[in-house]
C-alpha positions as CSV (number, residue, x, y, z in Angstrom):
1,X,29.5,16.6,-31.5
2,X,29.3,16.7,-27.2
3,X,29.5,13.2,-25.4
4,X,25.7,13.3,-24.6
5,X,24.9,13.7,-28.3
6,X,26.9,11.0,-29.3
7,X,25.3,8.6,-26.9
8,X,22.1,9.5,-28.2
9,X,23.2,8.9,-31.8
10,X,24.4,5.4,-30.6
11,X,21.0,4.5,-29.4
12,X,20.9,5.5,-25.8
13,X,17.6,7.2,-26.0
14,X,15.8,4.9,-28.7
15,X,16.8,1.5,-28.2
16,X,14.5,-0.9,-26.2
17,X,16.8,-3.5,-25.2
18,X,16.7,-6.3,-22.2
19,X,18.2,-5.9,-18.8
20,X,19.8,-9.2,-19.6
21,X,19.1,-10.6,-15.8
22,X,19.1,-13.8,-18.2
23,X,20.4,-14.9,-21.5
24,X,18.1,-16.0,-23.5
25,X,15.4,-13.4,-21.5
26,X,12.2,-14.5,-21.0
27,X,10.7,-13.5,-24.2
28,X,12.5,-16.5,-25.8
29,X,11.1,-19.1,-23.6
30,X,8.5,-21.7,-25.2
31,X,5.7,-23.8,-23.8
32,X,7.5,-26.7,-25.6
33,X,10.0,-26.4,-22.6
34,X,8.1,-27.2,-19.6
35,X,7.5,-29.7,-16.8
36,X,9.3,-32.9,-18.7
37,X,12.3,-30.6,-18.8
38,X,12.0,-29.6,-15.4
39,X,11.7,-32.8,-14.1
40,X,14.9,-34.2,-16.0
41,X,17.0,-31.2,-14.8
42,X,16.0,-31.4,-11.3
43,X,16.7,-35.3,-10.9
44,X,20.0,-34.7,-12.8
45,X,21.4,-32.3,-10.1
46,X,24.6,-33.4,-8.3
47,X,24.1,-33.3,-4.4
48,X,27.5,-32.2,-4.1
49,X,26.8,-28.8,-5.6
50,X,24.7,-26.0,-3.5
51,X,21.8,-24.7,-5.2
52,X,20.0,-21.2,-4.6
53,X,16.3,-21.0,-4.0
54,X,13.9,-18.4,-4.6
55,X,10.5,-18.5,-3.3
56,X,7.8,-16.1,-5.0
57,X,5.1,-14.7,-3.0
58,X,2.7,-12.7,-5.6
59,X,0.5,-11.2,-3.2
60,X,0.0,-7.2,-2.2
61,X,-2.2,-5.3,-0.1
62,X,-1.8,-2.4,-2.8
63,X,-0.6,-2.8,-6.5
64,X,1.9,-0.2,-7.3
65,X,1.4,1.3,-10.8
66,X,5.1,1.6,-11.7
67,X,5.5,-2.3,-11.1
68,X,5.4,-5.1,-14.0
69,X,6.1,-8.2,-11.9
70,X,3.8,-11.1,-11.6
71,X,1.4,-9.8,-8.5
72,X,-2.3,-9.7,-7.4
73,X,-4.1,-7.7,-4.6
74,X,-5.6,-9.1,-1.7
75,X,-7.5,-7.2,1.3
76,X,-7.6,-10.8,3.2
77,X,-5.2,-13.6,4.4
78,X,-7.4,-16.3,3.1
79,X,-5.6,-16.2,-0.4
80,X,-2.4,-16.2,1.0
81,X,-2.8,-19.0,3.5
82,X,-3.9,-21.3,0.6
83,X,-1.0,-20.2,-1.7
84,X,1.2,-21.1,1.1
85,X,-0.6,-24.7,1.4
86,X,0.2,-25.2,-2.2
87,X,3.6,-24.2,-2.1
88,X,4.0,-26.9,0.6
89,X,2.6,-29.3,-2.0
90,X,5.2,-28.1,-4.5
91,X,7.7,-28.7,-2.4
92,X,6.6,-32.4,-1.7
93,X,6.6,-32.8,-5.4
94,X,10.3,-31.6,-5.4
95,X,11.3,-33.8,-2.8
96,X,10.2,-36.8,-5.4
97,X,11.9,-35.1,-8.2
98,X,15.4,-34.1,-6.9
99,X,18.1,-36.4,-5.7
100,X,18.3,-36.7,-1.7
101,X,20.9,-34.6,0.1
102,X,20.7,-31.4,-1.9
103,X,22.2,-28.4,0.0
104,X,20.9,-24.6,-0.1
105,X,23.3,-21.6,-0.5
106,X,21.1,-19.3,-0.9
107,X,17.5,-18.4,-0.2
108,X,15.5,-15.1,-1.6
109,X,11.9,-14.4,-0.9
110,X,10.5,-11.9,-3.5
111,X,7.2,-10.7,-4.6
112,X,5.0,-9.5,-4.4
113,X,5.1,-8.5,-0.8
114,X,6.7,-11.4,1.2
115,X,6.2,-9.5,4.2
116,X,2.3,-9.8,3.9
117,X,3.0,-13.1,5.4
118,X,2.1,-13.1,9.1
119,X,4.8,-14.7,11.7
120,X,3.0,-18.1,11.5
121,X,3.2,-18.3,8.0
122,X,6.7,-17.3,7.8
123,X,7.5,-20.1,10.3
124,X,5.7,-22.5,8.4
125,X,6.8,-22.0,4.9
126,X,10.3,-21.7,6.5
127,X,10.0,-25.1,7.8
128,X,8.7,-26.6,4.6
129,X,11.8,-25.4,2.8
130,X,14.4,-26.6,5.2
131,X,13.0,-30.0,5.2
132,X,13.6,-30.5,1.6
133,X,17.0,-28.6,1.7
134,X,19.9,-28.2,4.3
135,X,21.5,-25.0,4.4
136,X,25.0,-25.1,3.8
137,X,27.6,-23.6,6.3
138,X,27.7,-20.2,4.5
139,X,23.9,-19.9,4.0
140,X,22.3,-16.6,3.1
141,X,18.8,-15.4,3.3
142,X,17.3,-12.5,1.9
143,X,13.9,-11.3,1.7
144,X,12.1,-8.2,0.0
145,X,10.6,-6.0,2.7
146,X,8.2,-3.4,2.4
147,X,8.2,-1.2,5.2
148,X,4.6,-0.5,5.5
149,X,3.9,-4.2,6.0
150,X,6.3,-5.2,8.6
151,X,6.3,-5.1,12.3
152,X,8.5,-6.2,15.4
153,X,7.0,-9.7,15.3
154,X,7.6,-10.4,11.6
155,X,11.1,-9.2,11.8
156,X,11.7,-11.6,14.5
157,X,9.9,-14.7,12.7
158,X,12.3,-13.5,10.0
159,X,15.4,-13.7,12.1
160,X,14.4,-16.9,13.5
161,X,14.3,-18.3,10.2
162,X,17.9,-17.0,9.4
163,X,17.7,-13.7,7.6
164,X,20.7,-12.4,7.1
165,X,19.7,-9.5,4.4
166,X,16.8,-7.3,4.0
167,X,16.3,-5.5,0.6
168,X,13.7,-2.4,1.4
169,X,11.8,-1.0,-1.7
170,X,11.9,2.7,-1.6
171,X,11.7,4.0,-5.1
172,X,11.2,7.4,-4.1
173,X,10.2,9.3,-0.8
174,X,8.7,12.8,-2.6
175,X,4.4,12.2,-1.7
176,X,3.6,13.5,-5.0
177,X,5.7,11.0,-6.8
178,X,4.2,8.3,-4.4
179,X,0.9,9.3,-4.9
180,X,1.4,9.2,-8.9
181,X,2.5,5.4,-8.6
182,X,0.2,4.4,-5.9
183,X,3.0,3.9,-3.2
184,X,2.5,6.0,-0.1
185,X,5.5,5.1,2.1
186,X,6.8,7.8,4.5
187,X,10.2,8.2,5.3
188,X,9.2,7.8,9.1
189,X,7.7,4.3,8.7
190,X,11.0,3.3,6.6
191,X,13.3,4.7,9.0
192,X,11.5,2.7,11.9
193,X,11.8,-0.3,9.9
194,X,15.4,0.3,9.3
195,X,15.5,0.6,13.0
196,X,13.9,-2.4,14.2
197,X,15.8,-4.6,11.6
198,X,19.1,-3.5,12.8
199,X,18.1,-4.1,16.4
200,X,17.3,-7.4,15.5
201,X,20.5,-8.1,14.3
202,X,20.2,-8.2,10.8
203,X,23.6,-6.5,9.3
204,X,23.1,-6.3,5.7
205,X,20.7,-3.7,4.2
206,X,19.8,-3.3,0.8
207,X,17.6,-0.6,-0.4
208,X,15.8,0.1,-3.8
209,X,15.3,3.4,-5.8
210,X,13.8,4.0,-9.0
211,X,14.7,7.1,-11.3
212,X,12.3,8.1,-14.0
213,X,9.1,8.0,-12.2
214,X,6.1,10.7,-12.8
215,X,6.7,14.0,-11.2
216,X,10.3,13.2,-10.3
217,X,12.9,15.9,-10.5
218,X,16.4,16.4,-9.7
219,X,15.6,18.2,-6.1
220,X,13.4,15.1,-5.3
221,X,15.7,12.4,-6.1
222,X,18.2,14.2,-4.0
223,X,16.2,14.6,-1.1
224,X,15.2,10.7,-1.6
225,X,19.1,10.0,-1.9
226,X,20.1,12.0,1.4
227,X,17.1,10.1,3.4
228,X,18.4,6.7,2.0
229,X,22.0,7.3,2.8
230,X,21.0,8.3,6.3
231,X,20.3,4.8,6.9
232,X,23.9,3.6,5.9
233,X,23.1,1.0,3.6
234,X,25.4,-1.6,2.6
235,X,23.6,-1.8,-1.0
236,X,21.4,0.5,-3.3
237,X,20.0,-0.8,-6.4
238,X,19.3,2.4,-8.6
239,X,17.0,1.1,-11.1
240,X,15.6,3.0,-14.0
241,X,11.5,2.7,-14.4
242,X,10.6,0.4,-17.2
243,X,7.7,1.9,-18.6
244,X,5.9,-1.0,-20.9
245,X,2.2,-0.4,-20.6
246,X,1.6,-3.1,-23.5
247,X,3.2,-5.7,-20.4
248,X,1.8,-4.4,-17.6
249,X,-1.7,-2.8,-18.1
250,X,-1.6,-0.8,-14.7
251,X,1.0,1.5,-16.0
252,X,-1.8,2.8,-18.2
253,X,-2.7,4.8,-15.0
254,X,0.6,6.5,-15.1
255,X,0.5,9.6,-17.3
256,X,3.0,9.6,-20.0
257,X,3.4,13.6,-19.8
258,X,4.3,13.3,-16.2
259,X,7.3,11.0,-16.7
260,X,10.7,12.8,-17.0
261,X,11.9,12.6,-20.6
262,X,14.8,11.0,-21.8
263,X,17.4,13.3,-21.4
264,X,16.0,14.3,-17.8
265,X,16.2,10.3,-17.1
266,X,20.1,10.2,-18.0
267,X,20.7,13.1,-15.8
268,X,18.8,11.5,-12.9
269,X,20.8,8.4,-13.4
270,X,24.1,10.2,-13.5
271,X,23.6,12.7,-10.6
272,X,22.6,9.5,-8.4
273,X,25.5,7.6,-9.4
274,X,27.5,10.4,-8.5
275,X,25.8,10.9,-5.3
276,X,26.3,7.4,-4.1
277,X,30.2,7.0,-5.2
278,X,30.9,10.1,-3.0
279,X,29.2,8.7,-0.2
280,X,32.0,6.2,-0.4
281,X,30.1,3.3,-2.2
282,X,31.5,1.5,-5.5
283,X,29.5,1.3,-8.5
284,X,28.9,-2.3,-9.2
285,X,27.7,-3.0,-12.8
286,X,25.1,-0.6,-14.4
287,X,22.8,0.1,-11.4
288,X,24.0,-1.3,-8.2
289,X,26.4,0.6,-5.5
290,X,27.9,-1.2,-2.4
291,X,30.5,-0.3,0.6
292,X,33.9,-1.4,0.0
293,X,33.5,-4.0,2.9
294,X,30.2,-5.5,1.3
295,X,30.4,-9.1,-0.5
296,X,28.9,-7.5,-3.6
297,X,32.1,-5.2,-4.0
298,X,34.8,-7.9,-3.1
299,X,32.8,-9.9,-5.9
300,X,33.5,-7.1,-8.2
301,X,37.4,-7.2,-7.5
302,X,37.7,-11.0,-7.6
303,X,36.1,-11.0,-9.8
304,X,33.2,-13.2,-9.0
305,X,30.5,-10.6,-9.8
306,X,27.2,-12.5,-11.3
307,X,23.9,-11.6,-12.4
308,X,20.6,-13.2,-12.2
309,X,17.0,-12.2,-12.1
310,X,17.5,-10.2,-8.9
311,X,20.3,-8.1,-10.6
312,X,24.1,-8.2,-9.3
313,X,24.9,-10.7,-7.0
314,X,28.1,-12.7,-5.5
315,X,26.3,-15.9,-5.8
316,X,28.0,-18.6,-7.3
317,X,25.6,-21.3,-7.2
318,X,25.2,-22.5,-10.9
319,X,21.2,-24.0,-10.1
320,X,18.7,-21.5,-8.8
321,X,15.1,-23.5,-7.9
322,X,12.3,-20.9,-8.1
323,X,9.1,-22.0,-6.2
324,X,5.9,-20.5,-6.5
325,X,3.9,-18.7,-9.2
326,X,6.0,-17.3,-12.3
327,X,9.2,-18.0,-10.8
328,X,11.9,-18.8,-13.1
329,X,14.4,-22.0,-12.1
330,X,17.8,-21.7,-13.7
331,X,19.6,-24.9,-14.5
332,X,23.0,-25.9,-16.1
333,X,20.8,-26.9,-19.2
334,X,18.4,-24.1,-19.4
335,X,15.6,-22.2,-17.8
336,X,12.0,-23.1,-16.8
337,X,9.4,-20.7,-15.7
338,X,6.3,-21.9,-13.6
339,X,3.0,-21.0,-14.5
340,X,2.9,-17.2,-14.3
341,X,-1.2,-17.1,-13.1
342,X,-1.6,-18.2,-9.7
343,X,-4.7,-20.1,-10.5
344,X,-2.9,-21.8,-13.4
345,X,0.0,-22.8,-11.1
346,X,-2.3,-23.7,-8.4
347,X,-4.1,-26.0,-10.8
348,X,-1.1,-27.8,-12.0
349,X,0.4,-28.3,-8.3
350,X,-3.1,-29.5,-7.2
351,X,-3.2,-32.2,-10.0
352,X,0.1,-33.2,-8.7
353,X,2.2,-31.9,-12.0
354,X,5.2,-29.9,-11.7
355,X,4.7,-26.2,-12.5
356,X,6.8,-25.8,-15.4
357,X,5.0,-24.0,-18.2
358,X,7.6,-22.8,-20.6
359,X,10.9,-22.3,-21.0
360,X,14.4,-22.6,-22.8
361,X,16.8,-25.5,-23.3
362,X,20.1,-24.1,-24.1
363,X,23.0,-25.4,-26.3
364,X,26.6,-24.6,-26.4
365,X,26.5,-21.6,-28.5
366,X,23.7,-20.0,-26.4
367,X,26.1,-20.7,-22.9
368,X,28.8,-18.9,-25.0
369,X,26.6,-16.0,-25.7
370,X,25.3,-16.1,-22.3
371,X,28.5,-15.9,-20.4
372,X,29.9,-13.1,-22.9
373,X,26.5,-11.0,-22.1
374,X,27.1,-11.4,-18.6
375,X,30.8,-10.5,-18.5
376,X,29.7,-7.2,-20.5
377,X,26.8,-6.5,-17.6
378,X,29.1,-7.4,-14.8
379,X,32.9,-6.4,-15.9
380,X,32.3,-4.0,-19.0
381,X,35.2,-6.5,-20.8
382,X,35.5,-10.0,-22.0
383,X,38.5,-11.6,-23.3
384,X,38.4,-14.2,-26.1
385,X,41.3,-16.0,-25.1
386,X,39.7,-16.3,-21.2
387,X,36.3,-17.5,-22.7
388,X,38.0,-20.2,-25.0
389,X,39.6,-21.8,-21.8
390,X,35.9,-22.8,-21.2
391,X,34.4,-22.9,-24.7
392,X,37.0,-24.1,-26.7
393,X,37.8,-22.6,-30.1
394,X,33.9,-21.6,-30.6
395,X,34.8,-18.5,-28.6
396,X,36.9,-17.1,-31.4
397,X,33.3,-17.3,-33.4
398,X,32.8,-14.1,-31.3
399,X,35.6,-11.9,-33.1
400,X,33.6,-10.7,-35.8
401,X,30.8,-9.6,-33.4
402,X,33.4,-7.7,-31.4
403,X,35.1,-6.2,-34.6
404,X,31.6,-4.8,-35.4
405,X,30.9,-3.8,-32.1
406,X,33.9,-1.8,-32.1
407,X,33.5,0.0,-35.3
408,X,29.9,0.8,-34.0
409,X,30.3,2.1,-30.8
410,X,33.7,4.0,-31.1
411,X,34.6,5.9,-29.2
412,X,33.1,4.2,-26.2
413,X,34.7,0.6,-26.3
414,X,38.1,-0.5,-27.3
415,X,39.5,-3.6,-28.9
416,X,43.0,-4.7,-28.0
417,X,43.8,-8.1,-29.4
418,X,41.3,-10.4,-27.8
419,X,39.9,-8.1,-25.2
420,X,36.9,-6.1,-25.5
421,X,36.2,-3.0,-23.0
422,X,33.2,-0.7,-22.8
423,X,35.2,2.4,-21.5
424,X,33.9,4.6,-18.6
425,X,32.2,6.9,-20.1
426,X,30.3,4.5,-22.6
427,X,29.0,2.6,-19.9
428,X,25.4,3.9,-19.9
429,X,25.3,1.9,-23.4
430,X,26.2,-1.2,-21.8
431,X,22.9,-2.9,-22.4
432,X,22.8,-1.7,-25.7
433,X,26.2,-2.9,-26.8
434,X,25.3,-6.3,-25.2
435,X,22.4,-6.7,-27.2
436,X,24.8,-7.0,-30.4
437,X,25.6,-10.3,-29.1
438,X,21.9,-11.3,-28.3
439,X,20.8,-14.1,-30.8
440,X,17.4,-14.8,-29.4
441,X,15.0,-11.6,-29.8
442,X,11.7,-12.7,-30.6
443,X,10.4,-10.8,-33.8
444,X,8.3,-7.7,-32.4
445,X,9.6,-8.0,-29.3
446,X,9.7,-4.7,-27.4
447,X,12.0,-3.9,-24.3
448,X,12.2,-1.3,-21.8
449,X,14.3,1.8,-22.9
450,X,17.8,1.7,-22.5
451,X,18.3,4.9,-20.6
């Protein structure tokens, strides 16, 4: 049996497992953990420890068929302006809940389409956030950017707000693929955006690509990679398209017959990874690549690599405060998600309530499993002796799991003493292997495919 057949036998193509940007995943969140938990977690934060801040802008001028994020379409700025007003009110509520003097180490604006904001709203929102949080000396600010909704004035406003890293969504440059996912974006518009960002002094550039899209072929993906590399990005995220039409209704507009099959997806992924590493980038975890000089590559070798809702990061802040509809906050004691629907979020804030609608309170065992899964996702290894330094003898409870995983996934893993490793040839199975440590999968839950 060749390697691909063995991977298939072990569930690479049949398994549906989480991406593990958190543990437990959002599927395990409950409405029993909401604004009361959120209030207590916020007030208990230590001002000596910087936090990260995530701001969700859910609006888009176009709704991409492949996207499963919480977004809504708008053709006017009226709803966007009202949303920023509500964000300002949420910030006022946080000012009451938080201890004074809290500092902000990182900030990320995601969506949706943050660059739907005109310069005046960019400046207004940034001022409100900075009235609540004082940036640290090493503060970093990143924004997801749609090249079709950006211009020099918006870039100047973002740069004045402290933008240090731009994350540009590309997905695929082929016109037929773009048509099938309702995301028309020319190479010329993207190149112009990159040039304007560089000219404005934004020195760090991320690009996002997706494999497994409708009508995507090896030749088309190769062409997209060629064009992407011409931008000299510092980081590339290479995500597998998650076809989950039972979660995202708009994905029903994508004809499943046009999607590459599982084996084709695997080869698209492997070829793209080979292209980026041959271009001098380092593989980071299961789906990121970075130049050797980039902070993400340095974190990999420290090792300080972490995983959060945006993917792989070198952000070591223990707390992430999410602002806006559907945002998820991560606290030392667990997670809280703001009301996902914009109308419900607006209603809670307008009523003077914190917007937390569902979440999860973690116990010691949850923290142990969360760290073990994160180590596998980031480093492809874990050592029970190291875990025991943090979690005590409880870490040894994982020994039977590792033995079972070793028996199940041979020849792609190795257990040597207390150290468990996923070997390079088995890293396509990382999400599947990590799921063996997941104790919080709700009954009947369907995740995206592992390949």
